C-alpha positions as CSV (number, residue, x, y, z in Angstrom):
1,M,-12.4,-67.8,47.6
2,R,-11.4,-64.7,49.5
3,R,-8.3,-66.4,50.9
4,L,-7.3,-67.4,47.3
5,I,-7.6,-63.8,46.2
6,Y,-5.7,-62.5,49.2
7,R,-2.8,-65.0,48.6
8,T,-2.7,-64.3,44.9
9,H,-2.6,-60.6,45.5
10,L,0.2,-61.1,48.1
11,W,2.3,-63.1,45.7
12,L,1.7,-60.8,42.7
13,G,2.7,-57.9,44.9
14,L,6.0,-59.6,45.8
15,I,6.7,-60.6,42.2
16,V,6.2,-57.0,41.1
17,A,7.9,-55.4,44.1
18,I,11.3,-57.2,43.8
19,P,12.2,-56.0,40.3
20,V,10.9,-52.5,41.1
21,L,13.1,-52.3,44.2
22,A,16.1,-53.6,42.3
23,W,15.5,-51.0,39.5
24,A,15.1,-48.2,42.0
25,S,18.2,-49.1,44.0
26,S,20.3,-49.4,40.9
27,G,19.0,-46.0,39.8
28,L,20.2,-44.5,43.0
29,L,23.8,-45.2,42.1
30,Y,23.5,-42.6,39.3
31,A,22.7,-40.0,41.9
32,W,26.3,-40.4,43.2
33,P,28.6,-40.4,40.2
34,S,31.7,-40.5,42.4
35,A,30.5,-43.9,43.8
36,V,30.1,-45.3,40.3
37,E,33.0,-43.8,38.3
38,G,35.6,-43.9,41.1
39,G,35.9,-40.3,42.3
40,K,37.0,-37.0,41.0
41,I,37.4,-36.1,37.4
42,E,40.8,-34.7,36.4
43,S,41.2,-31.9,34.0
44,I,42.6,-32.6,30.5
45,D,45.7,-30.8,29.3
46,A,44.7,-29.2,26.0
47,T,48.2,-29.4,24.6
48,R,48.1,-33.2,24.8
49,V,45.0,-33.5,22.6
50,R,45.9,-35.4,19.5
51,V,42.6,-35.7,17.7
52,S,40.5,-32.7,16.8
53,P,36.7,-32.9,17.0
54,S,36.4,-32.9,13.2
55,Q,38.9,-35.7,12.9
56,A,37.1,-37.7,15.6
57,M,33.8,-37.3,13.7
58,A,35.4,-38.2,10.4
59,K,36.8,-41.4,12.0
60,A,33.4,-42.3,13.5
61,N,31.7,-41.7,10.2
62,E,34.2,-43.9,8.4
63,F,33.9,-46.6,11.0
64,A,30.1,-46.5,10.8
65,G,30.1,-46.4,7.0
66,K,27.7,-43.4,6.9
67,K,27.4,-39.9,8.2
68,L,26.3,-40.0,11.8
69,P,24.2,-37.3,13.4
70,T,26.2,-35.4,16.0
71,T,24.4,-34.2,19.2
72,A,27.4,-34.0,21.6
73,L,31.1,-34.7,21.9
74,T,32.9,-35.9,25.0
75,L,36.6,-35.5,25.5
76,L,38.3,-38.4,27.2
77,M,41.9,-39.0,28.2
78,R,43.3,-42.5,27.8
79,D,46.5,-43.9,29.2
80,G,47.4,-41.0,31.4
């Protein structure tokens, strides 16, 4: 009986440990954003901005079909 408990405990430990280790190691990638996103972030030339924040929110609300709560906006540059 003791041996059964020992082996069951061993297998349950392995079954739980493998996903936890995978979860922890994938979380470590977020500690190094340059490794995940490809390096340095270039500054955006403000004169090339074509959509104002209010226009972007209006388009997002139109796309969603309702007024969306706004907590943050992120400015991204596409195609150079």
